[in-house]
Each structure stands twice: as structure tokens, then as C-alpha cells.
Phi, psi and omega in degrees: 000138182283136175273099185290332186289318178294316186295315179292328171297317176294315181300312177305312180290334173298301183260358184295131181063020168270119188262023181247097185316303189295323178295319175303311177296322173300308177305313186303311185292327178290321180296318177293315190296310182275355179255338188257141179275150174075027179256146164239002173194139175213125184178199189227144169239138180250143187271128173226115178059042165081014177231143169276129184243133184299127181249198181306140176200176176226138177127199185290165180299157183223175170307133176287319187229135171230125178281143183294140180090351182252142179062175179300321190284320182294322183289318174314316180286317184294320182268352182050054165211165177289139173251124181243102190241113183290327179220108183296332183285000177253358186274130174300124179080022188300147173252116176271082174292320176231115191288000170281349181285142180228340176218156188209146169232138175227124179238123180299156182238124183246151165224128183049041178083355184251146176285131177246350179172191182216150168257120192240132180224132183236148176224155176275000184258126172303141177062028187293320196260136187241176175296323174298329173291319174306304181306308181304312187285326178294321176292317179309316180296322184295316174301319175300312175300321179291317192265320185271320188250005172064035182258000000 
């Protein structure tokens, strides 16, 4: 089980006062990937002209563009809420960037009330993510919003 208090303290210490968005997101992805058990992908998609575009990540190569409303990431944007999916193969419209992924959690990222991207984490294990993960990762994103996007 992930200790989100420690993880979020590490994120704050890592990015506080650092004015480089891409570098901060790259370090955040690496921190997640190496701190959480049972992952095969952790990273970001950034919203550009109505399309989610691949950002910094750790893991295997991924889809470059995801339309809003498609897949777990696009649904998180369309519904403006975290998507916690126990079995991605049961998710309508799932986009299989990596066939090894079986569960996923996606958290929208905001700046001034508008979605600017998502945090996306995949696991090869069915049911890998819990409500505790949702709560901890939503706090992780709030730290990013404050430090990276200044909200």
C-alpha cells in the first residue's frame, strides 16, 4: 500500500519553487512509477486544442493523442472527474495503448478551473487501484496544480 502522505511530501519537496513545467511533470511521473507497486505506466497527458497529447511519463511507449471523450483519459476530461477502473477491458471505448494494462486511474488536472491535462496510471493487475489511491492521487494532483500551474 502506498504511503500518500510521504509520497505527497516528496513531491512537494521535489518541485517547490521549480519553474519548469515539463521537468516537474517528468520528476512527478518518475516519483510515482518508482514509489507505487504494481504499475506499468505513470504519466501525463496535456490538453492541447481539445486533444490530450502525451506528456512526461515512465513506462512503455504510449498513445500520442487521445480525443476528449474517448478511453479512460478522455472520459476523465469529458466528465471532469477521476476515473478509477478496476478492469479496463470492461470500460466502454477503452484505448489499449499497452495490452498489458488491466486497471487504470486517471485524475484531471486544472488551472483556473479549466482542465489542462490528466494524470494517468496503469497497472497490469486487475483491481490495482482503490479509493485510498483515488484520495492520495487527487491530493498529488492538487500539489501539481499549485506548484506547476499556480492555482
